VOSEKOL-877091 format. One record per residue: y, x negated, z of N, C-alpha, C in turn. Coordinates in steps of 0.2 Angstrom, whole numbers, padded with zeros to 4 digits, always signed. Example, Ala and Ser with C-alpha at 12.3 -4.5 7.8 and 13.67 -1.06 7.14 Angstrom:
REM VOSEKOL-877091
-0028-0066+0039-0022-0062+0039-0016-0066+0039;-0011-0064+0035-0005-0068+0036+0000-0064+0039;
REM end
This chain:
REM VOSEKOL-877091
+0651-0433+0531+0652-0434+0538+0658-0439+0538;+0662-0438+0543+0668-0443+0543+0669-0445+0550;+0672-0451+0551+0673-0454+0557+0680-0457+0557;+0684-0455+0562+0691-0458+0562+0692-0461+0569;+0694-0468+0568+0696-0472+0574+0703-0471+0576;+0705-0470+0582+0712-0469+0584+0715-0476+0584;+0711-0481+0585+0714-0488+0585+0714-0491+0578;+0709-0491+0575+0707-0492+0568+0711-0498+0565;+0709-0502+0562+0711-0507+0557+0706-0512+0557;+0700-0510+0555+0695-0515+0556+0696-0521+0551;+0694-0527+0553+0695-0533+0549+0692-0532+0543;+0694-0537+0538+0691-0537+0532+0684-0539+0531;+0681-0541+0537+0674-0542+0537+0670-0537+0534;+0672-0531+0536+0668-0525+0534+0669-0524+0526;+0675-0525+0524+0676-0524+0517+0673-0529+0512;+0673-0535+0515+0670-0541+0511+0663-0540+0511;+0660-0538+0516+0652-0537+0516+0650-0532+0511;+0654-0527+0510+0652-0521+0507+0654-0521+0499;+0652-0517+0495+0653-0517+0488+0659-0513+0486;+0662-0515+0481+0667-0511+0477+0665-0509+0471;+0661-0503+0471+0658-0500+0465+0663-0498+0460;+0660-0497+0453+0664-0494+0448+0664-0487+0449;+0668-0483+0445+0669-0476+0446+0668-0473+0439;+0666-0467+0439+0666-0463+0433+0673-0459+0432;+0674-0455+0427+0681-0453+0426+0682-0447+0431;+0677-0445+0435+0679-0440+0440+0680-0444+0447;+0680-0450+0447+0681-0454+0453+0676-0454+0458;+0669-0452+0456+0664-0453+0460+0661-0460+0461;+0658-0461+0467+0655-0468+0467+0649-0468+0463;+0649-0473+0459+0643-0473+0454+0642-0481+0452;+0637-0484+0454+0636-0491+0452+0629-0491+0449;+0629-0492+0442+0622-0493+0439+0621-0500+0439;+0615-0502+0442+0614-0509+0441+0610-0511+0435;+0613-0514+0430+0611-0515+0423+0605-0519+0423;+0600-0516+0418+0594-0520+0417+0596-0527+0414;+0592-0532+0415+0593-0539+0413+0588-0539+0407;+0590-0538+0401+0586-0539+0395+0586-0546+0393;+0580-0549+0392+0579-0555+0390+0580-0560+0395;+0581-0558+0401+0582-0563+0407+0577-0561+0412;+0573-0566+0415+0569-0564+0420+0572-0563+0427;+0571-0557+0430+0574-0556+0436+0571-0560+0442;+0575-0562+0447+0572-0566+0452+0567-0561+0456;+0562-0563+0459+0557-0559+0462+0561-0555+0468;+0558-0549+0470+0561-0546+0476+0559-0550+0482;+0564-0550+0487+0563-0553+0493+0560-0549+0499;+0555-0551+0502+0553-0547+0508+0557-0549+0514;+0560-0544+0518+0565-0545+0523+0562-0547+0530;+0555-0546+0531+0553-0548+0537+0551-0555+0538;+0553-0559+0543+0551-0566+0544+0546-0566+0550;+0543-0560+0552+0539-0560+0558+0541-0555+0563;+0539-0556+0569+0540-0550+0574+0547-0551+0578;+0551-0557+0577+0557-0558+0580+0563-0555+0576;+0569-0559+0577+0575-0556+0574+0577-0562+0569;+0573-0567+0567+0576-0572+0563+0576-0569+0556;+0582-0570+0553+0583-0568+0546+0579-0572+0541;+0578-0569+0535+0574-0573+0530+0579-0577+0526;+0585-0576+0526+0590-0580+0522+0597-0579+0525;+0601-0585+0525+0608-0585+0527+0612-0587+0522;+0618-0584+0520+0623-0586+0516+0629-0587+0519;+0633-0592+0517+0640-0593+0520+0645-0593+0514;+0651-0590+0515+0656-0589+0510+0663-0591+0513;+0667-0594+0509+0674-0596+0511+0678-0590+0509;+0681-0587+0514+0685-0581+0512+0692-0582+0509;+0694-0589+0509+0700-0590+0506+0699-0591+0498;+0693-0591+0496+0692-0592+0489+0689-0585+0486;+0689-0580+0490+0686-0574+0487+0691-0570+0483;+0689-0568+0477+0693-0564+0472+0689-0557+0471;+0683-0556+0473+0680-0550+0472+0675-0549+0478;+0677-0543+0482+0674-0541+0488+0669-0536+0486;+0663-0538+0483+0658-0533+0482+0651-0535+0483;+0647-0531+0485+0640-0532+0486+0636-0526+0485;+0630-0527+0482+0625-0522+0481+0618-0524+0480;+0613-0519+0481+0606-0521+0481+0602-0515+0480;+0596-0516+0478+0591-0511+0478+0586-0512+0484;+0583-0507+0487+0579-0508+0493+0573-0503+0493;+0568-0505+0496+0562-0501+0497+0558-0503+0503;+0556-0497+0507+0552-0498+0513+0549-0492+0515;+0544-0493+0519+0541-0487+0523+0542-0488+0530;+0546-0493+0532+0547-0494+0539+0554-0490+0541;+0553-0486+0547+0559-0482+0549+0565-0486+0552;+0563-0492+0555+0568-0495+0559+0568-0503+0558;+0575-0506+0557+0575-0513+0557+0582-0514+0553;+0584-0521+0553+0590-0523+0550+0589-0525+0543;+0594-0522+0539+0594-0524+0532+0598-0530+0531;+0604-0530+0534+0608-0537+0534+0613-0536+0539;+0615-0542+0541+0620-0544+0547+0626-0548+0544;+0632-0547+0546+0637-0552+0544+0642-0553+0549;+0645-0559+0549+0650-0560+0555+0655-0566+0552;+0660-0566+0556+0664-0572+0556+0664-0575+0563;+0662-0571+0568+0662-0574+0575+0657-0569+0578;+0651-0571+0580+0646-0567+0583+0648-0563+0590;+0653-0566+0593+0655-0563+0599+0660-0557+0598;+0664-0557+0593+0669-0552+0592+0671-0550+0585;+0667-0552+0580+0668-0549+0574+0662-0549+0570;+0658-0544+0570+0652-0543+0567+0650-0536+0564;+0645-0536+0559+0644-0530+0556+0636-0530+0555;+0633-0524+0555+0626-0523+0554+0625-0517+0550;+0621-0518+0545+0618-0512+0541+0610-0512+0543;+0608-0506+0545+0601-0506+0547+0598-0499+0546;+0592-0498+0547+0589-0491+0547+0587-0489+0554;+0588-0483+0556+0585-0480+0562+0583-0473+0560;+0576-0472+0562+0573-0465+0560+0573-0464+0553;+0573-0470+0549+0573-0470+0542+0580-0469+0538;+0585-0468+0542+0592-0467+0539+0596-0473+0540;+0601-0474+0536+0606-0479+0536+0610-0479+0543;+0611-0484+0546+0616-0485+0551+0620-0491+0551;+0627-0490+0552+0631-0495+0552+0633-0496+0560;+0633-0503+0562+0636-0505+0568+0641-0510+0567;+0647-0509+0570+0653-0513+0569+0656-0515+0575;+0658-0521+0576+0662-0523+0582+0667-0528+0580;+0673-0527+0582+0679-0532+0581+0685-0529+0586;+0690-0533+0585+0696-0531+0590+0699-0525+0589;+0698-0522+0583+0701-0516+0581+0697-0510+0582;+0690-0511+0581+0686-0505+0581+0679-0507+0583;+0676-0503+0587+0669-0503+0589+0665-0497+0588;+0660-0497+0583+0657-0490+0582+0650-0491+0580;+0646-0486+0580+0640-0485+0578+0639-0478+0574;+0637-0478+0568+0637-0472+0564+0631-0472+0560;+0627-0467+0560+0622-0466+0555+0623-0460+0551;+0620-0460+0545+0621-0455+0540+0617-0456+0534;+0616-0451+0530+0612-0451+0524+0605-0449+0524;+0602-0449+0519+0595-0447+0518+0590-0452+0521;+0584-0450+0522+0579-0455+0524+0577-0460+0518;+0577-0466+0520+0575-0471+0514+0568-0474+0515;+0565-0472+0520+0558-0475+0522+0552-0471+0518;+0553-0470+0511+0549-0466+0507+0545-0471+0502;+0546-0477+0503+0542-0482+0498+0545-0482+0491;+0551-0479+0490+0554-0479+0483+0560-0484+0483;+0562-0486+0477+0568-0491+0477+0574-0486+0477;+0579-0488+0481+0585-0485+0482+0591-0490+0481;+0596-0487+0478+0602-0491+0477+0607-0490+0483;+0609-0495+0487+0613-0494+0493+0620-0498+0491;+0625-0494+0492+0632-0497+0490+0637-0494+0495;+0642-0498+0496+0648-0496+0500+0654-0498+0497;+0659-0494+0497+0665-0495+0493+0671-0495+0498;+0676-0500+0497+0682-0500+0501+0687-0496+0497;+0691-0492+0499+0696-0488+0496+0702-0487+0500;+0708-0490+0499+0713-0489+0503+0711-0491+0511;+0712-0487+0515+0710-0488+0522+0703-0486+0524;+0699-0484+0519+0693-0481+0520+0687-0485+0518;+0681-0484+0520+0675-0487+0518+0670-0481+0517;+0667-0481+0511+0662-0476+0509+0655-0479+0508;+0651-0476+0511+0644-0478+0510+0640-0473+0505;+0637-0476+0500+0634-0471+0495+0627-0474+0494;+0622-0469+0493+0615-0470+0492+0613-0467+0486;+0610-0471+0481+0608-0468+0475+0614-0464+0471;+0620-0467+0472+0626-0464+0468+0629-0458+0472;+0627-0456+0478+0630-0450+0481+0633-0453+0488;+0639-0451+0489+0643-0453+0495+0639-0449+0501;+0638-0453+0506+0635-0450+0512+0639-0451+0519;+0644-0456+0518+0648-0457+0524+0654-0460+0522;+0660-0458+0526+0666-0460+0525+0669-0462+0531;+0671-0469+0532+0675-0471+0538+0682-0472+0537;+0686-0469+0540+0693-0469+0539+0697-0474+0544;+0702-0477+0541+0707-0481+0545+0703-0487+0548;+0699-0490+0544+0695-0496+0547+0696-0502+0542;+0702-0503+0540+0703-0509+0535+0710-0512+0537;+0711-0518+0536+0717-0521+0537+0718-0527+0532;+0724-0530+0532+0725-0535+0527+0721-0542+0528;+0719-0545+0523+0715-0551+0523+0719-0556+0527;+0725-0556+0527+0729-0562+0530+0728-0561+0538;+0726-0556+0541+0724-0555+0548+0718-0559+0550;+0714-0561+0545+0708-0564+0546+0709-0571+0550;+0706-0572+0556+0707-0578+0560+0702-0583+0558;+0696-0581+0555+0691-0586+0554+0689-0586+0546;+0690-0591+0542+0689-0591+0535+0682-0591+0533;+0677-0592+0537+0670-0593+0535+0666-0587+0537;+0663-0584+0532+0658-0578+0534+0651-0580+0533;+0647-0577+0537+0640-0578+0536+0637-0571+0535;+0632-0571+0530+0628-0565+0529+0620-0567+0530;+0617-0563+0534+0610-0564+0535+0606-0558+0533;+0600-0560+0529+0596-0554+0527+0590-0553+0531;+0589-0547+0533+0583-0545+0537+0583-0548+0544;+0588-0549+0547+0588-0552+0554+0595-0552+0557;+0596-0555+0563+0602-0556+0567+0604-0563+0568;+0610-0564+0570+0612-0571+0572+0615-0571+0579;+0613-0566+0582+0614-0566+0590+0608-0561+0593;+0607-0561+0599+0602-0558+0602+0602-0550+0601;+0597-0547+0600+0596-0540+0598+0600-0536+0604;+0600-0538+0610+0603-0535+0616+0610-0534+0615;+0613-0538+0611+0620-0538+0610+0623-0533+0605;+0618-0529+0602+0620-0524+0597+0623-0518+0602;+0627-0514+0598+0630-0508+0602+0624-0503+0604;+0620-0502+0600+0614-0498+0601+0608-0502+0599;+0604-0504+0604+0598-0508+0602+0593-0505+0597;+0590-0509+0593+0584-0507+0589+0580-0513+0588;+0574-0512+0585+0569-0517+0583+0572-0520+0577;+0574-0527+0577+0576-0530+0571+0572-0531+0565;+0565-0532+0566+0560-0533+0561+0560-0527+0556;+0560-0529+0550+0560-0523+0545+0555-0525+0539;+0549-0521+0538+0545-0522+0533+0547-0519+0527;+0551-0523+0523+0555-0520+0517+0556-0525+0512;+0557-0523+0506+0559-0527+0500+0566-0526+0497;+0569-0531+0495+0576-0531+0492+0576-0535+0486;+0579-0532+0481+0580-0535+0474+0587-0533+0471;+0588-0537+0465+0594-0535+0461+0600-0535+0466;+0601-0540+0470+0606-0540+0475+0612-0545+0472;+0618-0543+0474+0624-0547+0473+0628-0547+0478;+0630-0553+0481+0633-0553+0488+0640-0556+0487;+0645-0553+0488+0652-0555+0487+0654-0559+0481;+0658-0564+0481+0660-0568+0476+0656-0574+0476;+0652-0575+0470+0648-0581+0470+0652-0587+0470;+0658-0587+0467+0662-0593+0467+0664-0595+0474;+0664-0591+0479+0666-0592+0485+0660-0594+0490;+0654-0594+0487+0648-0595+0491+0648-0603+0493;+0647-0605+0499+0647-0612+0501+0639-0614+0501;+0635-0610+0504+0628-0611+0505+0624-0605+0505;+0617-0606+0503+0612-0601+0504+0606-0604+0505;+0603-0602+0511+0596-0605+0512+0591-0601+0508;+0585-0605+0506+0580-0602+0503+0576-0597+0507;+0574-0591+0504+0571-0586+0508+0565-0589+0511;+0564-0587+0518+0558-0590+0522+0552-0585+0523;+0553-0579+0520+0548-0574+0521+0542-0576+0517;+0536-0575+0521+0529-0578+0518+0526-0573+0514;+0529-0567+0513+0525-0561+0510+0528-0560+0503;+0524-0558+0498+0526-0557+0491+0527-0549+0491;+0532-0547+0487+0534-0540+0486+0530-0538+0479;+0527-0543+0476+0524-0541+0470+0517-0537+0470;+0514-0537+0476+0508-0534+0478+0509-0526+0478;+0505-0522+0475+0506-0515+0475+0504-0513+0482;+0508-0509+0485+0507-0507+0492+0508-0500+0493;+0506-0497+0499+0506-0490+0501+0507-0490+0509;+0509-0485+0512+0511-0484+0519+0505-0486+0523;+0505-0489+0528+0500-0491+0533+0501-0497+0537;+0496-0501+0539+0496-0507+0542+0491-0511+0539;+0492-0518+0539+0487-0522+0536+0487-0529+0540;+0480-0530+0542+0479-0537+0546+0475-0541+0541;+0479-0546+0538+0476-0552+0534+0471-0556+0539;+0466-0559+0536+0461-0563+0540+0465-0568+0545;+0463-0568+0551+0466-0573+0556+0472-0570+0559;+0474-0564+0558+0480-0561+0562+0478-0557+0568;+0482-0556+0572+0481-0552+0578+0487-0549+0581;+0486-0544+0585+0491-0541+0589+0489-0539+0596;+0493-0539+0601+0491-0538+0608+0496-0532+0610;+0493-0527+0614+0497-0522+0617+0495-0523+0625;+0500-0523+0629+0498-0522+0636+0496-0516+0638;+0491-0515+0643+0488-0509+0645+0492-0507+0651;+0497-0511+0653+0501-0509+0660+0507-0506+0659;+0509-0502+0663+0516-0499+0664+0520-0504+0667;+0518-0508+0672+0521-0514+0675+0519-0520+0672;+0523-0523+0668+0521-0529+0664+0520-0535+0668;+0516-0539+0666+0515-0546+0670+0521-0550+0670;+0522-0553+0676+0528-0557+0677+0535-0553+0677;+0534-0547+0678+0540-0543+0679+0540-0539+0685;+0546-0538+0688+0546-0534+0694+0549-0527+0693;+0548-0524+0687+0551-0518+0686+0546-0514+0681;+0546-0508+0681+0542-0504+0676+0546-0504+0669;+0541-0505+0664+0544-0505+0657+0542-0498+0654;+0547-0495+0652+0546-0488+0649+0549-0487+0643;+0546-0485+0638+0539-0483+0638+0535-0489+0638;+0529-0488+0640+0524-0494+0640+0522-0495+0633;+0518-0501+0632+0516-0503+0625+0511-0497+0623;+0507-0495+0627+0502-0490+0625+0503-0484+0630;+0501-0478+0627+0501-0472+0631+0495-0473+0636;+0497-0470+0642+0492-0471+0648+0486-0466+0647;+0480-0468+0650+0475-0463+0650+0476-0457+0654;+0472-0452+0652+0473-0445+0655+0469-0446+0662;+0471-0442+0667+0467-0443+0673+0464-0436+0675;+0459-0436+0679+0456-0430+0681+0454-0425+0676;+0449-0427+0672+0445-0433+0672+0448-0439+0668;+0446-0445+0670+0449-0451+0666+0447-0451+0659;+0451-0451+0654+0449-0452+0647+0454-0457+0644;+0452-0460+0639+0456-0464+0634+0453-0464+0627;+0458-0464+0622+0455-0464+0615+0459-0468+0611;+0456-0471+0606+0459-0475+0601+0457-0472+0594;+0461-0471+0589+0459-0469+0583+0462-0473+0577;+0458-0475+0572+0460-0480+0567+0458-0476+0560;+0463-0476+0556+0462-0474+0549+0460-0479+0545;+0454-0481+0545+0452-0487+0541+0451-0486+0534;+0455-0490+0530+0456-0488+0523+0453-0494+0519;+0454-0500+0521+0452-0506+0518+0448-0511+0523;+0443-0515+0521+0440-0519+0525+0436-0524+0521;+0436-0531+0524+0432-0536+0520+0431-0541+0526;+0425-0545+0525+0424-0550+0529+0421-0548+0536;+0420-0553+0540+0417-0551+0547+0421-0554+0552;+0421-0550+0558+0425-0552+0564+0427-0546+0568;+0431-0548+0573+0434-0542+0577+0438-0537+0574;+0437-0531+0575+0442-0526+0573+0447-0524+0579;+0444-0523+0585+0448-0523+0591+0444-0524+0597;+0447-0526+0603+0444-0527+0609+0448-0525+0615;+0445-0524+0620+0448-0522+0627+0446-0528+0632;+0451-0531+0635+0449-0537+0639+0456-0540+0642;+0455-0546+0644+0461-0550+0646+0461-0557+0642;+0467-0560+0642+0467-0567+0638+0461-0572+0640;+0459-0572+0646+0454-0576+0648+0447-0574+0646;+0446-0567+0646+0440-0564+0644+0442-0558+0639;+0443-0559+0633+0446-0554+0629+0441-0549+0626;+0435-0550+0628+0430-0545+0624+0426-0542+0629;+0429-0538+0634+0425-0534+0639+0421-0528+0635;+0425-0525+0630+0422-0520+0625+0425-0522+0619;+0421-0522+0613+0424-0524+0607+0421-0520+0601;+0424-0520+0595+0422-0517+0589+0422-0523+0584;+0417-0524+0580+0416-0529+0575+0415-0526+0568;+0418-0529+0563+0416-0528+0557+0411-0533+0555;+0405-0531+0552+0400-0535+0551+0395-0532+0546;+0394-0535+0540+0389-0533+0535+0390-0526+0533;+0396-0524+0532+0398-0517+0530+0396-0512+0536;+0396-0514+0542+0395-0510+0548+0400-0511+0553;+0401-0506+0557+0405-0506+0563+0401-0507+0569;+0401-0512+0573+0397-0514+0578+0400-0513+0585;+0398-0509+0590+0400-0509+0596+0397-0513+0601;+0401-0517+0605+0398-0522+0610+0401-0520+0617;+0397-0519+0622+0400-0518+0629+0396-0523+0633;+0400-0527+0637+0397-0532+0641+0393-0537+0638;+0387-0538+0641+0382-0542+0638+0376-0538+0635;+0377-0532+0634+0372-0528+0631+0372-0529+0623;+0366-0526+0620+0365-0527+0613+0371-0523+0609;+0372-0525+0603+0377-0521+0599+0374-0515+0596;+0378-0510+0596+0376-0503+0593+0380-0502+0586;+0377-0501+0581+0381-0501+0575+0381-0494+0571;+0386-0493+0567+0386-0487+0562+0388-0490+0555;+0385-0487+0550+0387-0489+0543+0395-0488+0542;+0398-0493+0539+0405-0492+0538+0407-0488+0531;+0410-0483+0532+0412-0479+0526+0420-0478+0527;+0423-0482+0522+0430-0482+0522+0433-0475+0520;+0439-0474+0523+0442-0467+0522+0440-0462+0528;+0434-0463+0531+0433-0459+0537+0436-0461+0543;+0438-0456+0548+0441-0458+0554+0436-0462+0559;+0439-0467+0562+0435-0471+0567+0439-0469+0574;+0435-0467+0579+0437-0466+0585+0433-0469+0591;+0437-0472+0595+0433-0475+0601+0436-0471+0607;+0432-0468+0611+0434-0464+0617+0430-0466+0623;+0434-0467+0628+0431-0469+0635+0432-0464+0640;+0427-0463+0644+0428-0459+0650+0425-0463+0656;+0424-0460+0662+0422-0463+0668+0414-0466+0667;+0410-0463+0663+0403-0465+0663+0401-0467+0656;+0405-0467+0650+0402-0469+0644+0407-0471+0639;+0405-0474+0634+0409-0476+0628+0406-0472+0622;+0410-0468+0618+0408-0464+0613+0412-0467+0606;+0408-0469+0601+0411-0472+0595+0409-0467+0590;+0414-0464+0586+0413-0459+0581+0416-0462+0575;+0412-0461+0569+0414-0463+0563+0412-0458+0558;+0417-0453+0556+0416-0447+0552+0411-0443+0556;+0405-0441+0553+0401-0436+0557+0396-0440+0562;+0396-0447+0561+0391-0450+0565+0394-0453+0571;+0389-0453+0576+0391-0455+0583+0386-0460+0586;+0389-0465+0591+0384-0468+0595+0387-0468+0602;+0383-0469+0607+0385-0468+0614+0383-0474+0618;+0387-0478+0621+0385-0483+0626+0386-0480+0633;+0381-0480+0637+0381-0477+0644+0378-0482+0649;+0382-0487+0651+0379-0491+0656+0377-0488+0662;+0371-0490+0665+0369-0487+0671+0373-0487+0677;+0377-0493+0677+0382-0494+0683+0389-0491+0681;+0390-0487+0676+0396-0484+0674+0401-0489+0671;+0407-0487+0670+0412-0491+0667+0418-0493+0672;+0416-0494+0678+0422-0496+0683+0425-0502+0681;+0421-0507+0679+0424-0514+0678+0429-0513+0672;+0427-0509+0667+0431-0508+0661+0437-0504+0663;+0437-0499+0666+0442-0495+0668+0447-0499+0673;+0445-0504+0676+0449-0508+0680+0454-0512+0676;+0453-0513+0669+0458-0516+0665+0465-0513+0665;+0465-0506+0667+0472-0503+0667+0476-0504+0673;+0473-0508+0678+0476-0510+0684+0476-0517+0684;+0473-0521+0680+0473-0528+0679+0479-0530+0677;+0483-0535+0680+0489-0538+0677+0489-0540+0670;+0483-0543+0668+0483-0545+0661+0479-0541+0656;+0478-0535+0658+0474-0530+0654+0477-0529+0647;+0473-0530+0642+0476-0530+0635+0471-0526+0630;+0475-0523+0625+0471-0521+0619+0473-0526+0614;+0467-0529+0611+0468-0534+0605+0466-0531+0599;+0470-0532+0594+0468-0529+0587+0468-0535+0582;+0462-0536+0578+0461-0541+0574+0458-0547+0577;+0459-0553+0575+0456-0559+0578+0458-0560+0585;+0453-0562+0589+0454-0564+0596+0457-0571+0597;+0460-0572+0603+0463-0579+0604+0457-0584+0603;+0459-0589+0599+0454-0595+0599+0448-0593+0594;+0448-0588+0591+0442-0586+0587+0444-0587+0579;+0439-0589+0576+0439-0590+0568+0436-0584+0565;+0440-0580+0561+0437-0574+0558+0439-0573+0551;+0434-0570+0547+0436-0569+0540+0438-0562+0539;+0438-0558+0544+0439-0550+0544+0446-0549+0542;+0447-0545+0537+0454-0542+0535+0453-0535+0534;+0458-0531+0536+0457-0523+0536+0464-0520+0536;+0464-0514+0532+0470-0510+0532+0469-0503+0535;+0474-0501+0538+0474-0494+0541+0479-0490+0538;+0478-0483+0538+0483-0479+0536+0487-0476+0542;+0484-0478+0548+0487-0476+0555+0483-0479+0560;+0487-0479+0566+0483-0482+0572+0486-0478+0578;+0482-0474+0582+0484-0470+0587+0481-0471+0594;+0484-0471+0599+0482-0471+0606+0483-0464+0609;+0479-0461+0612+0480-0455+0615+0483-0450+0611;+0482-0450+0604+0485-0446+0599+0492-0447+0598;+0494-0453+0600+0501-0455+0598+0501-0461+0594;+0505-0461+0588+0505-0466+0583+0508-0473+0587;+0505-0478+0586+0507-0485+0588+0511-0488+0583;+0517-0492+0585+0521-0496+0581+0520-0503+0582;+0517-0507+0577+0516-0514+0578+0522-0518+0580;+0528-0516+0578+0534-0519+0580+0535-0519+0588;+0532-0515+0591+0533-0514+0598+0527-0517+0602;+0523-0521+0599+0517-0524+0602+0520-0530+0607;+0516-0531+0612+0518-0537+0616+0518-0543+0612;+0514-0544+0608+0514-0550+0603+0510-0548+0597;+0512-0552+0591+0508-0551+0585+0509-0557+0580;+0505-0558+0576+0505-0563+0571+0511-0561+0566;+0515-0566+0563+0520-0564+0559+0518-0562+0552;+0511-0563+0550+0509-0561+0544+0506-0554+0543;+0506-0550+0549+0504-0543+0549+0509-0539+0545;+0506-0535+0541+0511-0530+0537+0511-0524+0542;+0517-0523+0545+0518-0518+0550+0518-0511+0548;+0521-0509+0542+0522-0503+0540+0519-0502+0532;+0515-0506+0530+0513-0506+0523+0506-0509+0522;+0503-0507+0517+0496-0510+0516+0495-0510+0509;+0491-0516+0506+0490-0516+0499+0485-0511+0497;+0486-0509+0491+0482-0503+0488+0475-0506+0487;+0474-0512+0486+0467-0515+0485+0467-0522+0488;+0461-0524+0490+0461-0531+0493+0460-0536+0487;+0462-0542+0488+0462-0547+0483+0469-0549+0480;+0469-0553+0475+0475-0555+0472+0480-0557+0477;+0478-0561+0482+0483-0564+0487+0484-0559+0493;+0481-0553+0493+0483-0549+0499+0478-0550+0505;+0473-0553+0503+0468-0555+0509+0469-0561+0512;+0475-0564+0511+0477-0570+0515+0484-0569+0518;+0486-0574+0521+0493-0573+0524+0498-0572+0518;+0504-0569+0519+0508-0567+0514+0510-0573+0510;
REM end
């Protein structure tokens, strides 16, 4: 895939951020990151610092001292969208982003010579380690993944002497300006790990902040979602969000079916430990109009002030909560329980028109809970939910991965 800018001469920001790989005798892009024999490698860095856009680490470089403009790293994720790294000399008119969108690499570039957004290459959200590299060659920049060229940008380079600002910043896993300033907006948070990285010329590095990610990449993981004990997420039930005078589309949650009214939630529960809330429907002032609890290896359904109804917890079996105008149906594999209040569910259904109606996942506000759980998926109305698009969430939630086993540090904050 090729892109040619008619204006073209992108500043050296792009070239300095990206790597200058070695070549084989056929001229192919090929960088083999050598194993470190006898030297302990630094641990992989997790790129997410929570639900916002704050990077996990920031490095600064003096461009006047750079003698080698190369960077490379290995990367692993199940998350299809987010920022891998951002670089700038001026966040207003000279910046660069390498990100994922729909699982594929995307470059966004903005400066006085070129403004572009280009995506190319294979999906990288498969949980495997991938080498990512970019090479500057004459007036071109080549993006390579695992040794294969996937993108060539022509006429996007210029001489270093045209650089007006001598200081460059590189931020891992986040942005140094509002996400709305991107050429094509995306969710910055990325549940991913990065290792064996080398950024620019280390002799030109002025400073580097210690990584602030709270999660270890040493825990064996799998695709899914994980709520450590004490964590929570909130989704608004509204199309018209509180304190806004316009419709937000798409809404946080798919809306109920009408005629007849029905709403369903499905959880692929794979791991569970402790006791506490699994989910609840309510408001911040009264968060538990209807709730599911994890308790003594059981799933317990509570509605209003009525007694709890429980089913034995069997991990790996689908768990579905389904509401209609007259009853609540909880299914866990082949077993079912029904709550059918004599006065119907009008008060519960009114949550969808209540300005503060919420779906809560995990620990409720103000609650102390020992429950932790992992899901292989979360669906509302048969549509998969993305925790990155929740109204709010705890920074310690694993949004697109889940430990293979509880324990060894996975049952706490990262």
